N, CA, C and O of each residue as an XYZ file, in Angstrom:
276
protein
N       0.839     -1.177      0.000
C       0.000      0.000      0.000
C       0.889      1.247      0.000
O       1.898      1.301      0.703
N       0.511      2.221     -0.777
C       1.276      3.462     -0.856
C       1.015      4.339      0.355
O      -0.082      4.362      0.913
N       2.056      5.057      0.744
C       1.904      5.994      1.850
C       1.207      7.256      1.353
O       1.145      7.510      0.150
N       0.695      8.027      2.272
C       0.031      9.284      1.918
C       0.995     10.215      1.186
O       0.587     10.961      0.295
N       2.282     10.171      1.563
C       3.282     11.011      0.897
C       3.478     10.582     -0.550
O       3.600     11.425     -1.439
N       3.507      9.279     -0.788
C       3.677      8.778     -2.162
C       2.468      9.110     -3.016
O       2.612      9.475     -4.183
N       1.281      8.986     -2.447
C       0.057      9.325     -3.177
C       0.048     10.806     -3.532
O      -0.272     11.177     -4.662
N       0.398     11.646     -2.573
C       0.426     13.091     -2.826
C       1.473     13.433     -3.882
O       1.221     14.264     -4.755
N       2.632     12.808     -3.812
C       3.665     13.066     -4.807
C       3.186     12.710     -6.207
O       3.476     13.432     -7.161
N       2.464     11.617     -6.341
C       1.940     11.218     -7.656
C       1.065     12.306     -8.259
O       1.033     12.475     -9.477
N       0.359     13.041     -7.417
C      -0.484     14.134     -7.906
C       0.342     15.286     -8.475
O      -0.165     16.088     -9.259
N       1.600     15.368     -8.084
C       2.457     16.494     -8.487
C       3.567     16.099     -9.456
O       4.321     16.959     -9.913
N       3.676     14.829     -9.770
C       4.789     14.346    -10.592
C       4.864     15.050    -11.950
O       5.955     15.405    -12.395
N       3.741     15.253    -12.606
C       3.741     15.919    -13.915
C       4.220     17.363    -13.793
O       4.943     17.851    -14.662
N       3.823     18.048    -12.723
C       4.260     19.428    -12.525
C       5.756     19.497    -12.239
O       6.434     20.415    -12.701
N       6.268     18.544    -11.490
C       7.710     18.498    -11.215
C       8.483     18.334    -12.523
O       9.474     19.028    -12.750
N       8.038     17.428    -13.374
C       8.697     17.229    -14.666
C       8.633     18.511    -15.501
O       9.625     18.907    -16.112
N       7.473     19.151    -15.525
C       7.310     20.403    -16.261
C       8.292     21.460    -15.744
O       8.944     22.148    -16.529
N       8.390     21.581    -14.418
C       9.297     22.561    -13.819
C      10.757     22.268    -14.148
O      11.528     23.186    -14.425
N      11.137     20.992    -14.120
C      12.522     20.626    -14.442
C      12.839     20.940    -15.906
O      13.914     21.451    -16.219
N      11.898     20.633    -16.793
C      12.113     20.982    -18.215
C      12.267     22.488    -18.384
O      13.091     22.943    -19.177
N      11.486     23.256    -17.651
C      11.585     24.713    -17.722
C      12.952     25.190    -17.242
O      13.516     26.121    -17.816
N      13.490     24.564    -16.198
C      14.833     24.931    -15.726
C      15.885     24.637    -16.790
O      16.770     25.457    -17.033
N      15.791     23.478    -17.418
C      16.741     23.149    -18.488
C      16.650     24.190    -19.593
O      17.674     24.686    -20.061
N      15.439     24.524    -20.013
C      15.264     25.507    -21.087
C      15.784     26.886    -20.680
O      16.347     27.606    -21.506
N      15.599     27.252    -19.424
C      16.116     28.532    -18.933
C      17.626     28.606    -19.121
O      18.140     29.600    -19.633
N      18.336     27.565    -18.712
C      19.790     27.583    -18.808
C      20.284     27.342    -20.234
O      21.367     27.802    -20.598
N      19.503     26.626    -21.043
C      19.859     26.505    -22.464
C      19.840     27.883    -23.115
O      20.730     28.216    -23.897
N      18.829     28.681    -22.794
C      18.733     30.027    -23.358
C      19.906     30.887    -22.911
O      20.456     31.645    -23.710
N      20.295     30.779    -21.649
C      21.425     31.567    -21.149
C      22.707     31.184    -21.887
O      23.491     32.058    -22.257
N      22.927     29.879    -22.104
C      24.097     29.446    -22.869
C      24.052     30.054    -24.266
O      25.073     30.531    -24.763
N      22.885     30.045    -24.907
C      22.754     30.597    -26.258
C      23.104     32.080    -26.284
O      23.733     32.558    -27.229
N      22.696     32.807    -25.244
C      22.973     34.246    -25.202
C      24.435     34.526    -24.925
O      25.024     35.429    -25.520
N      25.027     33.751    -24.018
C      26.359     34.066    -23.508
C      27.513     33.421    -24.259
O      28.647     33.892    -24.170
N      27.241     32.350    -24.998
C      28.330     31.594    -25.610
C      28.081     31.455    -27.120
O      27.333     30.578    -27.552
N      28.711     32.325    -27.913
C      28.534     32.203    -29.363
C      29.084     30.863    -29.861
O      30.151     30.429    -29.428
N      28.370     30.223    -30.752
C      28.823     28.958    -31.310
C      28.831     27.822    -30.306
O      29.628     26.893    -30.430
N      27.960     27.882    -29.320
C      27.912     26.866    -28.270
C      27.608     25.484    -28.860
O      26.799     25.358    -29.780
N      28.257     24.467    -28.327
C      27.946     23.084    -28.665
C      26.731     22.712    -27.804
O      26.877     22.411    -26.619
N      25.546     22.735    -28.397
C      24.320     22.582    -27.616
C      24.223     21.223    -26.931
O      23.730     21.136    -25.806
N      24.682     20.166    -27.590
C      24.624     18.840    -26.972
C      25.488     18.797    -25.714
O      25.076     18.247    -24.692
N      26.682     19.375    -25.790
C      27.560     19.409    -24.615
C      26.969     20.304    -23.528
O      26.997     19.956    -22.347
N      26.439     21.449    -23.930
C      25.812     22.349    -22.961
C      24.641     21.651    -22.267
O      24.469     21.783    -21.056
N      23.840     20.910    -23.029
C      22.711     20.180    -22.442
C      23.185     19.182    -21.392
O      22.607     19.089    -20.309
N      24.238     18.437    -21.716
C      24.774     17.466    -20.751
C      25.270     18.166    -19.491
O      25.028     17.692    -18.380
N      25.955     19.280    -19.658
C      26.471     20.027    -18.508
C      25.334     20.593    -17.652
O      25.398     20.558    -16.423
N      24.310     21.106    -18.301
C      23.159     21.658    -17.580
C      22.463     20.563    -16.776
O      22.173     20.749    -15.594
N      22.196     19.425    -17.410
C      21.519     18.330    -16.713
C      22.368     17.844    -15.540
O      21.831     17.572    -14.466
N      23.674     17.733    -15.726
C      24.540     17.301    -14.622
C      24.529     18.323    -13.494
O      24.502     17.950    -12.321
N      24.549     19.604    -13.833
C      24.502     20.646    -12.809
C      23.196     20.576    -12.022
O      23.196     20.779    -10.808
N      22.089     20.294    -12.697
C      20.806     20.147    -12.003
C      20.832     18.931    -11.080
O      20.337     18.995     -9.954
N      21.406     17.822    -11.551
C      21.536     16.633    -10.695
C      22.375     16.944     -9.457
O      22.013     16.575     -8.340
N      23.498     17.626     -9.671
C      24.373     17.979     -8.548
C      23.642     18.885     -7.559
O      23.765     18.713     -6.346
N      22.886     19.844     -8.078
C      22.137     20.755     -7.216
C      21.075     20.001     -6.429
O      20.879     20.275     -5.245
N      20.385     19.053     -7.067
C      19.386     18.254     -6.357
C      20.027     17.405     -5.272
O      19.462     17.252     -4.189
N      21.198     16.852     -5.551
C      21.924     16.090     -4.525
C      22.253     16.981     -3.332
O      22.117     16.558     -2.184
N      22.684     18.207     -3.599
C      23.016     19.152     -2.528
C      21.769     19.503     -1.732
O      21.799     19.509     -0.501
N      20.675     19.797     -2.423
C      19.420     20.110     -1.741
C      19.001     18.932     -0.871
O      18.616     19.120      0.283
N      19.072     17.719     -1.414
C      18.681     16.523     -0.661
C      19.542     16.351      0.578
O      19.027     16.016      1.645
N      20.846     16.575      0.457
C      21.733     16.378      1.605
C      21.533     17.465      2.665
O      21.891     17.262      3.826
N      20.975     18.599      2.288
C      20.741     19.690      3.235
C      19.393     19.583      3.958
O      19.131     20.338      4.894
N      18.537     18.647      3.526
C      17.229     18.516      4.162
C      17.367     17.935      5.566
O      18.197     17.057      5.804
N      16.552     18.428      6.489
C      16.591     17.871      7.856
C      16.288     16.382      7.829
O      15.418     15.930      7.086
N      17.007     15.628      8.641
C      16.762     14.192      8.730
C      17.366     13.384      7.622
O      17.116     12.182      7.528
N      18.160     14.010      6.773
C      18.813     13.307      5.677
C      20.278     13.124      6.033
O      20.967     14.077      6.397
N      20.741     11.894      5.924
C      22.152     11.620      6.209
C      23.027     12.312      5.181
O      22.746     12.252      3.984
N      24.065     12.955      5.627
C      25.000     13.625      4.717
C      25.771     12.599      3.934
O      26.159     11.556      4.459
N      25.993     12.907      2.652
C      26.825     12.034      1.814
C      28.283     12.270      2.137
O      28.687     13.376      2.496
N      29.067     11.214      2.005
C      30.511     11.390      2.229
C      31.245     11.439      0.930
O      32.468     11.583      0.917
């Protein structure tokens, strides 16, 4: 049986995906403005990795979350 938290998260999963795509597009646009001749595929990989790293940092900073070593 799913927990109330899992059920509630399912209601928001589509919005989370939408928000993450918007963040990627935001930083893709910044790369386009700031870096003439940008390699978009490489920029995309770097942006996605930066978002993953930021999420890891946010997760490790949450109360009750064990710090990563």
